[in-house]
Each structure stands twice: as structure tokens, then as C-alpha cells.
C-alpha positions, 0 to 999 in steps of 0.5 A: 717114453722119455721117462722110461728112457731117463729111468733106464739111463739112470739105472744103467749109470748106477744112480740109486734114487736116494738109497740109504745104506741100512743094517738091521738087528738081524743082519738084513738090510741094504748097502748102496753102491756109492757107500761101498765105493767110498769105503773102499776108495774105488770107482764105479768100474772097480766095484762092478769088477769086484762086487761078487768078491765082497763080504760084509761084517757087522762089528760091535764093541762093548766095554765093562769098566770095573773100578775100585779103591785101594787104601795104604794101611800106614798112611791112609792114602787112597788110590783109585784103580780101574780096568776095562774089558773091551770085547769086540764081536764080529758077525759075517753077513750073507749078501748078494749084489743087486741089480735089475734083471741081472743086466744093469750095473750093481746098484748095491748089496742086499744084506740077507742076515747073519750066516753063523760065522763070527768071532770075538775077542776080549782084551783087558786094559789095566790092572787085574780087577780088585788088585792093589799095589804090593805092600800094605795096600788093601781094597777098600770094602764096598768100593767096587763098581762095574759099568757096562757100555754097549756100542752100536754095530758098525757095518764093514765091507771086507775085500782081500782080508781088509775091512773098511767101515761103511756109513749106514743111515 
């Protein structure tokens, strides 16, 4: 009987028994209440009061780096050039607060998958690809290289339009 009372007390106080926040490729997973509290800077009572209004988003960033070389026709000076195209993609995740029997405090959030809403943006950083300064500069043939890097998705919790990163393990 004491073990049952201890278990119910732990559940009522928000203990998550070592639950680790996880985000899977398909947008499913679990976010532990303490991780959300830390991300938002909230105490337990504030999380409990606002749990139903929270949204979760997965954000990822990829960078396509394009490099090339320009040569000065008169001096043979070589000028390396580079531009990066940074693409940020944001995908909304369907979630629900999770508690036992609907009676105890929220212990976390069950991520149920991507809901179809999303956005992306592409921002170039640097000169136009394969361009050279004005004058007698020309692109060196065969000098262009492209390298793509894909970042891991970052789980974000959104409250009143502001997003905060949530650690996942």
C-alpha cells in the first residue's frame, strides 16, 4: 500500500520517472514537462495553467554553399567567391498534454505527428552565384563547387507567438 501511495504522490507532484523528451522523424514523440518549463522559464503551476495553449514545432536548417573563383584578366589575380543559401523549414506538430486519468498534473506532451502546416524561407548570404566583380574579372572555368549540409531538426515550443528551443535526447 505504501508503494502505491508513493507512486501516486510522485505522479501528483509532476515526477516523470526519467522521461526523456524525444522527437522522431515523423513528428511523434514525447516532451517531458520539466523540459518545457525550462524552455519557457516557467514554474510547474504556470505550465499547468497554460498547457492547453502550447504548440510544438520542428525546425530544421540546411545550407547550400556555392564557391567559385574569379580571375582578373590583366593581372591574373585570383579572387575566391562564396555564397550560402540558408533554407529554414518549420513544421507544426499535433500534440496533447498528457496526464494520468485526466486528474493529475500534466507530466508532459505526447507528440502525435506533423499536422501539415509548415513554412520555409530561403536566404542567400553573399554575392550572386557565379558572379565576379565588375571590370575585367571572369569566372574560372571548372572552379564552381557546391556543398550541402543538413541540420538536425530542433524541437520548439510556441507560446503566444514566441518560440523557445526544447532539449531532446
